[in-house]
C-alpha positions, 0 to 999 in steps of 0.5 A: 681077849681084850685089846687096846682098841676096846679098852676104855678109861675109868675101867680096871682090867685084869689078866690073871693066870700063870706068870708065863701067860700073863707075861706074854699077854702083858708083852702083847699089850705093851707092844700094841700100845707102844705102836700106837703111842706112849704107854707106861709100865709099872713092874711088880717084882723082877719078872719083866723082860725088855729084851722080849719087848724089843724082839716083838717090836722089831718083828713089827717095825724097823723103828723099834729103837725109837719106840723103846726110847720114846714111847715106853716108860718103866718103873719098878716096885719090889716090895708091897710098900714100894708098890703102894708108894709107886702107885701113889706117886704116879700122876694121873695121865691120859697115857695108858698104864700097865701094871705087871705082876701086881700082886707079886710084891704083896706075896713077900714073906715075913709081912704081917697079914694086916699090913699086907691087906692095908697096903693092898686096899690103899693100892686099889684106891690108887689104881682106880684114881689112875684109871680115870683118864686112861685105861689101866691093865693089871696082870696077876698070878695066885699064891697058895699062901695068900689066895685071898689077895687074888680073890680081892683083886678080882672083885676090885676090877671091872673086867677080868681075862683068864690067861689059862683060857688062851692058847699059847699060839694066840699069844706066844707066836704072835711076834715070833720070827718068820719061818720058811720065808714068811712075812714079818708083817712089814716090808723087808728092809735089806740087812745092809741098811739095818746094819748101818742104822744099828751102827748109827744108833750106837754112835753116841756110845762110841763118842762117849768112850773115854779112851781113843783105843777103845773107840778103835776097838769098837770100830774094829768090832763093827767092821769085822761083823760087816763081813757076815752081812750076807749070812745075816740077810739069810737069817732074817732075824727080827732083831738086827742087833742080835745078829750083829752081836752074834757076828761080832762074837763069831769074829772074836771066837775066830780070833780066840781060835787063832790065838789058841793055835799060835799058843799051841804052836809056841808051846810045841816050839818051847817043848822042842827047845827045852828038849834040845837044851836038855840034850845040850846039857847032857852033851855038856856034862859028857864033854866036861867029863871027857875034859876032866879025864883028859886033864887027869891023863895029861897030868899023869903023862906030864908027871911021867915025863918029868920023872923020866927026864930026872932019871936021865939027867940025874941018875944018882938022884934017881937011884 
């Protein structure tokens, strides 16, 4: 396995194999170069995870935000025309260049084979140009339909490393989170300090929020996540912002659970009131029926009284 310490300018280095292992090797190289200084990454296709880079850097240093912002530059090409154009427009520099999934854009379906070959060989020339003043490393994987492209690339480079010969532990676990209290490679910083450092990193984001109520809600999220600092200290996750976001999410879940309980209680109260209203409606109907019956009975009584009075006052009329 080659490393930044033994890579020299004027040489083209290739890591070939499955995308899983070449991706891990590229991550390692990006981290090692970024810890030393500037590095530029040209991404072929769409299989590059910045999150994994941040995670690996966080396992090595507390300055990972500054390194991500200042030491790593990214550019992407999704088609073979874009890759050829990207290489042509990239200036020669003393900054090491890493090219991820270099052949991926050249496996694009629907392209004429002659066009693919021409663009590939133009790209070889640009890669050689870029390697004159700084090391250049490519990663590439084969494709069943265009096997010749990987063979041509292997002939064009100076040094080839085959990722299939690398064990997963030598790559994947290098920057993994420590287990059983193991060291992360640097002095452990109290999570309280990490928390406030992360919060300061987002101060510009807060200031850029247009609405004052958004700023208040943003502050509330951070304030509630602060309750979980003791648990975050125990977790010792290499990426503090991940733990903070999880704490925020936990507080939001608690708020959602409380609201759901309130909604359930209100639904039960509404159901109870609806039952009471139904009973009252039935009582009203029964009462109205009783009133109608009493009114009819009263009318009959009044009629009978009137007839009796007429008989008493006017016997002849009654007869």
